[in-house]
ZAPA-820730 format. One record per residue (C-alpha): x, y, z; residue in three letters. Coordinates in steps of 0.25 Angstrom, whole numbers, padded with zeros to 4 digits, always signed. Layout:
# residues N
XYZALA...
END
This chain:
# residues 73
-0002+0045+0011GLU+0010+0040+0004ALA+0003+0035-0009GLY+0002+0022-0015SER+0013+0014-0022GLU+0005+0003-0028ASP-0009-0003-0029ILE-0015-0016-0032ASP-0030-0018-0034ILE-0036-0031-0032LEU-0048-0036-0041PRO-0057-0034-0029ASN-0054-0019-0027GLY-0044-0020-0016LEU-0032-0011-0018ALA-0019-0013-0011PHE-0010-0001-0011ILE+0005+0000-0007SER+0010+0013-0002SER+0023+0018+0004GLY+0033+0016-0006LEU+0047+0022-0003LYS+0056+0023-0014TYR+0069+0031-0015PRO+0067+0044-0023GLY+0052+0044-0021LEU+0046+0054-0011LYS+0040+0046+0001SER+0028+0053+0008PHE+0029+0044+0020ALA+0044+0039+0021SER+0042+0034+0035ASP+0030+0026+0033LYS+0030+0011+0028PRO+0023+0007+0016GLY+0009+0002+0016GLU-0002-0006+0009ILE-0016-0001+0008PHE-0029-0008+0004LEU-0040-0001-0003MET-0054-0007-0007ASP-0057+0000-0020LEU-0072-0006-0019ASN-0075+0004-0008GLU-0082+0017-0011ASP-0071+0025-0005ASN-0059+0016-0005PRO-0047+0020+0004ARG-0034+0013+0007ALA-0032+0006+0020VAL-0018+0002+0025GLU-0016-0012+0026LEU-0009-0018+0039ARG+0004-0025+0036ILE+0007-0037+0044SER+0016-0037+0056ARG+0030-0041+0054GLY+0031-0034+0040PHE+0042-0023+0040ASP+0033-0011+0038LEU+0045-0001+0040ALA+0051-0005+0026SER+0038-0008+0019PHE+0039+0000+0006ASN+0029-0006-0004PRO+0031-0005-0019HIS+0020-0010-0026GLY+0009-0020-0022ILE+0002-0032-0029SER-0008-0042-0024THR-0011-0057-0027TYR-0025-0062-0027VAL-0027-0077-0026ASP
END
């Protein structure tokens, strides 16, 4: 609903998407909602973004993702 800020696509077709960036001067469509990370499998016929659950203990209220990158070992 708020759009994506960044996306990183792995060689296997999985895409990680950051969403929810709040930045001074930019209109926020969901100012009261914390940031989110989504996963999308681009190998599927009808891929759709699924919100990933973030570990307990993480400060979700202040989560404001700006960019995303992955490390493949």
